[in-house]
C-alpha positions in Angstrom: -24.8 16.4 31.8 -22.3 15.2 34.4 -18.9 13.9 33.3 -16.4 12.3 35.8 -12.9 11.0 35.3 -12.5 7.3 36.2 -9.5 6.0 34.7 -6.0 7.8 33.9 -3.8 5.1 33.6 -0.8 5.2 30.9 -2.5 6.0 27.6 -5.9 4.7 28.9 -8.8 7.2 30.1 -12.2 6.2 31.1 -15.0 8.9 32.1 -18.6 8.3 33.4 -21.2 10.3 31.8 -24.6 11.1 32.7 -27.3 12.4 30.6 -30.1 13.4 33.0 -33.6 12.3 31.7 -34.9 15.9 31.6 -32.1 17.2 29.1 -33.0 13.9 26.8 -36.7 14.8 26.9 -35.9 18.3 26.1 -33.8 17.4 22.8 -36.7 15.2 21.8 -39.1 17.7 22.3 -37.3 20.1 19.9 -36.6 17.6 17.5 -40.3 16.5 17.4 -41.6 20.1 16.8 -39.0 20.3 13.9 -40.1 17.0 12.5 -43.9 18.4 12.9 -43.0 21.1 10.4 -41.8 18.8 7.8 -43.6 15.3 8.3 -46.3 14.4 6.0 -49.5 12.5 7.3 -52.8 11.6 5.4 -55.6 13.9 6.9 -53.1 16.7 8.1 -52.4 19.8 6.4 -48.4 20.5 6.4 -47.2 21.8 9.5 -50.5 21.1 11.5 -49.7 17.6 12.7 -50.5 17.4 16.3 -47.4 17.0 18.5 -48.9 14.1 20.3 -49.6 12.2 17.2 -45.8 12.8 15.8 -44.5 11.5 19.2 -46.8 8.6 18.8 -45.5 7.4 15.6 -41.9 8.6 15.7 -41.0 9.1 19.3 -39.0 5.8 19.8 -37.0 6.4 16.4 -36.3 10.2 17.0 -35.3 9.4 20.7 -32.8 6.8 19.3 -31.3 9.7 17.4 -31.2 11.9 20.2 -29.4 9.4 22.2 -26.8 8.7 19.9 -26.4 12.3 18.9 -26.2 13.2 22.9 -23.5 10.4 23.1 -21.5 12.0 20.3 -21.7 15.7 21.7 -20.6 14.1 25.0 -17.4 12.5 23.4 -16.5 15.6 21.8 -16.7 17.7 25.0 -14.6 14.9 26.7 -11.7 15.3 24.1 -12.2 18.9 23.8 -12.4 19.7 27.5 -9.3 17.4 28.2 -7.0 18.3 25.4 -7.1 14.6 24.1 -5.4 13.2 20.8 -7.2 9.9 20.7 -5.5 6.8 19.2 -8.7 5.2 17.9 -12.8 5.5 18.5 -14.2 5.6 21.8 -15.4 2.8 23.5 -19.1 3.1 25.0 -20.7 1.0 27.6 -24.0 1.8 28.4 -25.2 1.0 32.3 -27.5 -1.5 32.3 -26.5 -2.3 28.5 -29.9 -2.6 26.3 -32.2 -2.3 29.1 -30.3 1.0 30.1 -30.7 2.3 26.5 -34.3 1.1 26.4 -35.2 3.0 29.7 -33.6 6.3 27.9 -35.6 5.8 25.0 -38.9 5.4 26.9 -38.0 8.4 29.1 -37.9 6.5 32.3 -34.7 7.2 33.7 -31.1 8.9 32.9 -28.7 7.7 30.2 -25.5 6.6 32.1 -22.6 5.4 30.5 -18.7 5.1 30.4 -16.5 6.3 27.6 -13.4 4.4 27.4 -10.4 5.9 25.2 -6.7 5.4 24.3 -4.8 8.6 23.8 -1.6 9.3 21.9 1.4 9.6 23.8 3.0 13.1 24.3 7.1 13.3 23.5 9.5 16.1 23.1 10.8 15.9 19.3 13.5 17.9 19.9 16.1 19.4 17.3 17.8 17.4 14.3 21.1 19.2 14.5 22.6 15.9 15.8 21.1 13.6 13.2 24.2 12.8 10.7 23.4 11.0 7.3 25.4 10.1 4.5 24.0 10.7 1.0 25.4 8.4 -1.9 25.7 9.8 -5.2 26.4 7.9 -8.1 26.3 8.9 -12.1 25.2 6.8 -14.9 28.1 5.3 -16.6 28.1 5.9 -20.6 28.4 2.2 -21.2 25.0 1.8 -19.5 23.3 3.9 -21.7 24.8 2.2 -24.6 23.7 -1.0 -23.4 19.9 0.3 -23.0 19.8 1.3 -26.4 21.0 -2.0 -27.4 18.1 -3.4 -25.7 15.8 -1.1 -27.0 17.0 -1.8 -30.4 16.7 -5.8 -29.9 12.9 -5.2 -28.9 12.4 -3.3 -32.0 14.8 -5.5 -34.4 13.3 -6.3 -37.7 13.5 -10.1 -38.4 13.1 -12.1 -41.7 11.9 -15.7 -42.6 15.0 -17.8 -43.0 15.6 -21.5 -44.1 17.3 -23.8 -42.2 17.9 -24.6 -38.5 17.2 -22.1 -35.6 20.3 -20.4 -33.9 20.8 -18.2 -31.2 19.4 -15.0 -31.5 16.8 -16.2 -34.3 13.3 -15.7 -33.6 11.0 -18.8 -33.1 7.1 -18.9 -33.6 6.1 -22.0 -31.5 3.1 -24.3 -30.3 3.7 -26.0 -27.0 2.1 -28.0 -24.4 3.5 -28.7 -21.0 3.2 -31.6 -18.8 4.0 -32.8 -15.6 4.1 -36.7 -14.9 2.3 -37.1 -18.1 -0.6 -34.5 -17.1 -1.1 -31.3 -18.6 -1.0 -28.3 -16.1 -2.6 -24.9 -16.0 -0.5 -22.2 -17.9 1.6 -24.6 -19.8 0.0 -24.2 -23.0 0.6 -21.5 -25.7 0.2 -21.0 -29.6 1.8 -18.8 -31.9 4.2 -17.6 -29.6 7.3 -15.9 -30.6 10.4 -16.4 -28.8 14.1 -15.1 -29.2 16.5 -17.7 -28.8 18.7 -16.8 -26.1 16.8 -14.0 -24.7 16.2 -16.1 -21.4 12.3 -15.4 -21.4 11.5 -18.9 -20.9 12.8 -21.0 -17.9 16.4 -22.1 -18.0 17.0 -24.7 -20.3 14.1 -24.6 -22.8 15.6 -22.1 -25.3 18.8 -24.1 -25.5 16.9 -27.3 -27.1 15.2 -25.3 -29.5 18.5 -24.4 -31.3 18.7 -26.5 -34.5 15.0 -27.0 -34.7 13.5 -26.5 -38.2 9.9 -24.8 -39.3 7.8 -27.8 -39.1 9.6 -29.8 -36.8 8.5 -30.9 -33.3 10.4 -31.7 -30.4 10.1 -32.6 -26.8 11.7 -30.2 -24.3 12.6 -31.4 -20.7 12.8 -28.9 -18.0 12.8 -28.5 -14.3 11.3 -25.6 -12.9 13.5 -23.6 -10.4 12.9 -24.0 -6.7 12.0 -20.4 -6.5 9.6 -20.0 -9.1 6.9 -17.6 -8.4 4.1 -20.5 -9.2 4.4 -22.7 -5.9 3.0 -25.7 -7.4 5.3 -26.0 -10.0 8.5 -24.8 -8.2 11.3 -27.4 -8.6 9.0 -29.6 -10.7 10.4 -31.5 -13.8 8.3 -30.7 -16.9 8.3 -31.8 -20.5 7.1 -29.5 -23.3 5.5 -30.9 -26.6 6.9 -28.1 -28.8 6.1 -27.6 -32.7 8.2 -24.9 -34.4 5.8 -23.1 -36.8 8.5 -20.6 -38.2 12.0 -19.4 -38.0 13.2 -15.9 -38.4 16.9 -14.5 -38.7 17.4 -11.2 -37.2 18.1 -8.2 -39.3 20.4 -5.3 -39.2 19.2 -2.5 -36.9 21.1 0.9 -36.8 21.3 3.0 -33.8 21.1 6.2 -35.3 18.8 9.3 -35.6 16.4 7.5 -37.4 16.2 4.8 -34.9 15.7 7.7 -32.3 12.4 8.8 -34.2 10.8 5.5 -33.9 10.4 6.5 -29.9 9.2 10.0 -31.0 12.6 11.7 -30.3 14.4 14.0 -32.9 17.7 12.6 -32.5 20.1 9.9 -31.1 21.6 12.4 -28.8 18.5 13.5 -27.5 17.5 9.7 -27.1 20.4 9.2 -25.0 19.9 11.9 -22.9 16.3 10.8 -22.2 17.7 7.5 -21.3 20.2 8.9 -19.0 17.8 11.0 -17.1 15.5 8.0 -16.9 18.4 6.0 -15.5 19.6 8.8 -13.2 16.3 9.1 -11.7 16.4 5.3 -10.8 19.6 5.8 -9.0 18.7 9.0 -7.1 15.4 7.1 -6.0 17.5 4.3 -4.9 19.8 6.5 -3.0 17.1 8.4 -1.5 15.4 4.9 -0.1 18.8 4.3 1.3 19.0 7.6 3.1 15.2 7.4 4.3 16.0 3.9 5.8 19.0 5.2 7.6 16.9 8.3 8.8 14.0 6.0 10.1 16.7 3.5 11.9 18.0 7.0 13.8 14.3 8.0 14.6 13.6 4.4 16.1 16.2 4.6 18.3 16.1 8.2 19.3 12.5 7.9 20.7 10.9 5.9 23.5 7.6 6.0 24.9 4.4 4.0 25.6 2.6 2.6 22.4 -1.0 2.5 22.0 -1.9 -1.2 22.3 -5.1 -0.6 19.8 -2.6 0.5 17.1 0.2 -2.1 17.7 -2.3 -4.5 17.8 -4.1 -3.1 14.5 -0.7 -3.0 12.7 0.3 -6.6 14.0 -2.9 -8.1 12.7 -2.4 -6.5 9.2 1.5 -7.7 8.9 0.6 -11.1 10.5 -2.3 -11.7 7.8 0.1 -10.4 4.9 3.0 -13.3 6.4 0.0 -16.0 6.7 -1.3 -15.4 3.2 2.2 -15.4 1.5 2.9 -18.7 3.3 -0.2 -20.2 2.2 0.7 -18.9 -1.6 4.0 -20.4 -1.3 3.3 -23.3 0.4 6.0 -22.6 2.8 6.0 -23.2 6.6 8.1 -21.5 9.4 10.0 -24.7 9.8 11.0 -23.9 6.2 12.3 -20.6 7.3 14.3 -22.0 10.4 12.0 -20.2 12.9 8.7 -21.1 14.7 5.4 -19.4 14.8 6.1 -18.1 18.3 9.6 -16.7 17.1 8.0 -15.4 13.9 5.4 -13.6 16.0 7.5 -12.0 18.5 9.6 -10.6 15.6 6.6 -9.0 13.3 5.3 -7.6 16.4 8.4 -5.6 16.9 8.1 -4.6 13.5 4.6 -3.6 14.2 5.8 -1.5 17.4 8.6 -0.1 15.2 5.9 1.0 12.4 3.7 2.6 14.9 6.4 4.2 16.9 7.7 5.9 13.8 4.1 6.8 12.5 3.7 8.9 15.6 7.1 10.4 15.5 6.4 11.3 11.9 2.8 12.7 12.5 4.2 15.0 15.3 7.2 16.3 13.4 4.7 17.2 10.7 2.1 18.9 12.7 4.8 20.8 14.0 6.3 21.9 10.9 3.1 22.6 9.3 3.4 19.7 6.6 0.3 19.7 4.6 -0.5 17.4 1.3 -2.1 19.9 -1.2 -5.2 19.0 -3.4 -3.1 19.3 -6.5 -0.3 16.8 -5.1 -3.2 14.4 -4.3 -5.0 14.4 -7.4 -1.6 14.1 -9.4 -0.8 10.7 -7.5 -4.4 9.4 -8.1 -3.9 10.2 -11.6 -0.5 8.3 -11.7 -2.3 5.4 -9.9 -5.1 5.5 -12.7 -2.6 5.3 -15.7 -1.3 2.0 -14.3 -4.9 0.6 -15.6 -5.4 1.5 -19.2 -9.0 1.6 -20.0 -10.0 1.7 -16.5 -9.0 5.1 -15.8 -12.5 6.7 -15.0 -13.4 3.7 -12.7 -9.8 4.2 -10.7 -10.5 7.8 -10.0 -14.5 7.4 -8.8 -12.8 4.3 -6.6 -10.8 6.5 -4.7 -13.0 9.9 -5.1 -15.7 7.6 -3.2 -13.5 5.9 -0.9 -12.1 8.1 2.1 -10.0 5.1 3.5 -8.4 4.3 0.1 -7.6 8.2 -0.2 -6.2 8.3 2.8 -3.6 5.4 1.5 -2.5 7.7 -1.2 -2.0 10.5 0.9 0.0 9.0 3.7 3.2 8.2 1.6 3.0 11.8 0.1 2.8 13.1 3.9 5.8 10.9 4.8 8.1 12.0 2.2 7.1 15.7 3.1 8.1 15.0 6.4 11.7 13.2 5.6 12.4 16.2 3.4 12.1 18.6 6.6 14.1 16.3 9.0 16.8 15.9 6.0 16.9 19.8 5.6 17.6 20.1 9.3 20.2 17.2 9.2 24.0 16.9 8.9 24.1 15.3 5.1 27.2 14.5 3.5 27.3 13.5 -0.3 29.6 10.7 -1.0 30.2 10.1 -4.6 30.6 6.4 -6.0 31.0 4.6 -8.7 27.8 2.8 -10.0 28.9 -0.6 -8.8 30.1 0.5 -5.4 26.4 2.4 -5.2 24.5 -0.9 -6.2 26.6 -3.2 -3.8 25.8 -0.7 -0.8 22.2 -0.5 -1.9 21.8 -4.2 -2.1 23.7 -4.9 1.2 21.6 -2.4 2.9 18.3 -4.1 1.5 19.4 -7.5 2.6 20.1 -6.2 6.2 16.7 -4.9 6.4 15.0 -8.1 4.9 
């Protein structure tokens, strides 16, 4: 095998490879001899099939496999001999195209082809002693715990039938049919639906118009869907609902005590409060971590500058752009509605794609240098957690990830990234800043808006 480098420009490499006909013939001979001892052909005893007969029957098929294996071997040798880290799969261009392949299959000439690849850039990671980060620390106020308990209580509060008109806080059982311009619309119909008036479960104005209604009464409720309603075909439209009240129930007394805690499988109110506080604290800590991570990634993005593999950028951009177009189609909005143009939007999202590729390469390099690994146990735990999100389909979800390497890689990637973030944070200068929950949420929201 002869290999000659024909291009070394930026991240692009190309190699001309020639596989002599004699080498291919020798590979073919080896494969046919191996096949001769395995193949079963009527009229011949096992292992006694003449080689010429095997060649006649299977020669071209085996030679095709020989060529593919030879090309794969050549690709591996090029990567190993040149110490390359590929950004994607090699591109193979056979001299003479299909005719060149056919000549090689028929053993009428050498197989010559060009291997074109994109390699990952080389850059110095450096140390992180100069990376300064601020981590916000907020505690859950007692009032928030009490409010959470009250909301939990409202969800389990007993109701009893009442005579007379429905008031705010009462539960009504209703049948309803929604219409726009006199025509029923999909999703606008329901029967036997329980609704607590004042809960904000329905669109604004709906519940208010049922206050004062009695069991057996029918009312027409006129509302306007919000402009930002999730169903784009209903957003901003006026609708009329024919509502029949089947029953009215008044809320009963609810005590937030040890007995209440036991309905959640917890032995005392104090321990229920501790569990609620812990869950809320986990949410705050998670938001703090996310803010810290965004600040870190911003610094890393400014810290490194190197050429990016065009194929990786294009692949990332295509994924982002497809999501943008799909969201537009779902919402019915255009670029003009967002005060931009398609050209400007493309430029913006290409910059986002470049940032993601750059940071991905940086994180991968840092992880490799620090021997970051995602263990099988950690990966299994993540898959189990995803499976729990689909009750009754856990086995199907589990099997999907076990059989789909790409999906498995998508589970592994965020776990790996978080571990790399931990490595960097452990080496950076991190200052904890205690703030109130209000100031914490304000900072988190402002940070999220700035990234939007």
